[in-house]
N, C-alpha and C positions, 0 to 999 in steps of 0.2 A: 631507370627504377620508377616504379607508376604510387604514384601516392596513394595512402590507404585512410579515406576517412571513417573513422573509427567512430567519430562522434555522432554521425550520422547512422552507423548502426547502432547506438545505444539509444539513441532516440525509436530505433526504429523496433529495437527490442521490448525496450519501456511500453511504449501504448499496444504493442501483442501482447503484453505482461495486464495492463489493464485493460485490455481486451478480456481475456481469456478470463477475470474474475470475475468478469460483468457478463459473461454470456452466461457463466457456470451458475450465479447467481441469478437473473433472472430463469435460464432453466430448471431449476428446482422451487421458484417462485417466494427465495430470501431476498428481502428486501435488505436487511442486516442483520450480521453477525458480531453478539460480543465475542473479542476472539481470550479474554482472559478468564470466560469462561473455565473450569477444566481445564485451564491452563497444564494441567502437571502431566495432562494425558498426550496433549496435542503441542507442536510445534508454536512456537512465539515468531509473532510477524514484524520486521522490525526495518525502518528506514532512518536517509540520512535527509534530513531538509537541513535548508540554510533559514538563519535569525534576524528577522526583522532587516532592513537593511544594512547589514554589516555581512564581514567575510565569514563570521562566524559560523559554523556545522555543532550541529546536535544530535547524537543518534536518540531515536525514537520508538518505544517500544508503540504497535497499535494495538490498542484499547478497542476501539471500537470499528467498526466498516460498514459503510453500507451507500447504496444504488441508486440515487435519485433521478429520472430522467437521461438517463445514459451517458450518466456521472457518479464517478466513484468519489466518497468524502473519506474524509476516518479522524476519528479524536485519537490524536496522541498523547503518550504520555514521559513522563520524564523522571527522571529521579526526582523532582520536586513539587512535580502538580500532574496534573489530568487536564487535556484541552476540554473547556467550555463547552467548546462553541466548534461544529463539521469543521475541519478544512479540506481543499481541495488536492485527492490525488495526481498529480499532476505534476509536468516539470514545469510548468509555463505557471508555475505559483510557487512551491520553495521547497519542492521536494528533489535530489538528486535522482539522476539519472542512473537506469540499471539499480537502481541499492530497493525495489520491492520486490527482490527474485523470494523473497522468507516471506510476505506477508500473503502471495500466490501461496505457496507449502501449507499455512496457517488456514488458509482461506480454504482450501482443499479438504485435506484430512477432517476440518469441520462438518464440509456440506455432504463428504462421502460417511464417515460415521453417523449423521444424524439427520439425513434427505432422505 
């Protein structure tokens, strides 16, 4: 029996999703998208992130997304508040692996419809 490294696969998938979002936005010349605009017509983008230096997690609605210097950032909206500062959309920060597929869907739908 051989060990299957699913974490490695999840990291790879996460980076593939990030790259697909960046490529899509850059191809259309879009640097920022308000994912709450027309939210009744399009799917929402969600992710799961850790809270500070704790083991606690929270599900976050992605309100805005932007690409800057080939890096993705987001502003998340919880039940209580919306992030004031841009957050890094990367597993090296606080975003859980494999939790950004709905963000890709939300960005894809808006770019396909509006650009």
